[in-house]
Phi, psi and omega in degrees: 000127179302149176294149180296322186297313179298317182297316180298321177302316177297315175301310183298327178296335182250348191233346188304315185296312184288334185305318190264352187267342189280151174259097181290330180297322177292323178296321182285335183280350176288137181274072179236145183281350181234105184259111185256110180252138185303323181297343178295336178299340179269002187244147178291154185302319186292337176285312184294323184274355179302134176303328179295314178298313181294325177294322178296319180294318181294322179297319178293316183301315179297322176295324183288346176270356180295131186298330179287326184263343187299135179086357177294149181296138179220005180267121179243144172274326183229153171228132168242124178250110175264127182242116168273102185294118179082014188272075179287178185295320180295330176292311181302312184295315176296318176297324176301308180297316181299315179301317177299320183286329172299327180278005182092007181262173174290335170107320186297325186278354183289159169226139171291164184301318185279345174289339179273002178289153189289336180241139179211157178199197180233153180240129175273119195262357188300149168278170177301321186253358187224132174291316174256124194269177169238170189289334180289317182290322183290317181288328175303314179303310183293325183279333189236351181079009180233125173282152183220184178282161176297144175081004183250134182252111174045041161228151188281176189289355178285347171278151176259135181301130179075008177251098183304308190299322181297336183272351182302126175078014178247018182299151173240142178272136184261163177295333174295314180291326175297320177298322175299317181295328183278359178085017181265150173288149180226154180208155176225125179236128179211148173268357172268186170294142178289348175264005180284168198304310187297304179291333181289336181296343185278337186225343184254157175232113190210137175279357179217121180297333184281355182281057185286333170216176186297334178294345178259353179291141176283162174305317181299316179298318176296318181295327184261011172080015174295142187247135179296156185301321179298315183289331173293322176302311180304316178299329181270346192298330179298342182254002175249113189285329179223128171223125182225129178173210179246185174106024186302326182301331183284353178252002182233146177294157177306322182295342182252016180090006182261197180237005176289141180260354182267009176075000185280152170248092182286341174295317178294327177294319177302317179297324179287325179278340181237070189297335176264004185271167176238132173255133182225156185224008181216164179294323180299315180294322180295315184289338182271356183293146168263103187296326182294343182238024175239118182247341180217125188219131172234122176237114176242111194256358179206151176299326177236225180292156174290160182296153171290148179298338179288342181277154174279113189218149176262007182280155176296151177277167175299322179299310182298315180299319181296313179301319179294313179304313181293324178297331175276309186293332181294346179285344182276121189289337179279353177105187184209165172227125185231129172257129175235117180249125170272084192281340184271359164304311180301317182288328175299313179298311179307327180275000179071033189236092183298320181315302184295319179301319180289316179295326177290327174293320177297322176300323179290319178298327177293319182292320177295314183301317181294318177299315182302330183279348183256351185244158172272112185287350174284346181230002179235122174275130177238125179236130176241124180208188173229157174282328183193176179254185175225174186260035170284126180254155182240102195215189187081190178230055178299147176288159177299137182087353180300139180306123185297334176265004185269181175283156179290124176234124189283160177301133181085357183245160177244349181248152181301143174292139178260138177280184182295342180264009176081010183244147175290169177208159184266158180296321183257134174206175182241143175297320182215174179135202183273351176086188187287133174218136177249101181251016174062238184271010182295121184267351183263102184299332190289348179297339180295340180294340180271354183256160180288148179295139187222061188273167178098181182288130179229156180277104180255019182308320182254016179258136172279107182278355183267000180286156177306324188267014176273123178251125190293159174299147179227152179276303189259126185289130176211149176295338176211131178303145191260167171293163173253158183255005181283166180298157175240163184281152168234130181232131189214158173205159180098177185298127184092349180301329183295337180284355182260007174288160178084196182259124183239143163294141189301329181289349175301326183301322175301316185292325180291316179297319182293318178299315182294318184283321194245009175269168178259000000 
């Protein structure tokens, strides 16, 4: 697989001048069945000719003809894409109520920051090969305008998962890479590993999302020259101004406390490639940065994913990382493109732990609110969405103001409602997963992975279900709770936000961002 750096140079040599000059709005307004946009010159033919790509352009073209939306402002200097990993509609609703209840309200009347944005719609999240998707395929859709198979990062569906050779020549160019060609600053912020599926889809091309370092590459992948995701990040890093998250182990050899088998120290490689850059590993270093004198920043705050906010941790929060990234990126006069992922919403759900999933969603809401206060919304498109949902259900008939993490208590009652089996039950539960566990004040939801599956109905009469360590009941036994297949919300403001109303294919998000960033 060719290196990203060489490919970018080839792209830049042929397309940079025309990229910024085209009037995309005019192109879209033409009643033509074949829409040719200048930024497509920066994309490989198989990407432009993909039915998914063409469908996304046609969908946007049709929306722009709508009498209500026609003529709306769509030119943005900056784009911020917030992704709540696994943040389905039930998660948003429950987090909204929890945030309100923490503030002393009944909760139902509350709104998260992004729910107050003026435009909203839905995203259809299925992958090419799966009805219920994974994060690699969904983020690829948002980054490249092309849907692909589950488990694949920014290569099209003609590649077979885990088959390096099949992915040769099927790379897709992301909106982050297009932004770099346009002279914009770019950044990635995540509470997951920076090599994990959602952030990696913006810079890496891989037939397997799990190839995060060389120890995970298959024999076939090594034989055919596929490069692990961490190494791909290093190749791309001179053009990514800010990267903050976890995943340090994938950049270090085993002898240095990492998981690499090739003996490499990729953090040192990053420093060599970014001689004016700063590498940090602590919250103190992050907060001490002088943003006006920082043009390149890499922060790796955990060996793996960052800690849950429910844990006692010295790591920076999503809010703090977002603020730092914005303070650096805003210095670029040509504008910026920033991805912010609340990655641990997903992990809380996989562990069957609503407490962590909801608190991580509230953290995302706080980061969005802070970002909105720092940017000019007349020139900044802000999108908040999810890559997929989860199978957490919101059920029963609890009275208004009933603790969202508590047992169901009906209107007019003071005691928990009993089900047909004579046992109480919680408002929130899971269709599948590891089942009920009472771990008290334990803030790390992942410790449940070490315990036996405990699905089915349990007597929770004397259990405090509102503690960080309570894992809800589940019906179907699985080692890990699964994603959900329903649509997820899109919340947006700024130029181009209006095009995201209604029900959208997920890859439509790319086309809206491209129109907003590269139109006149």
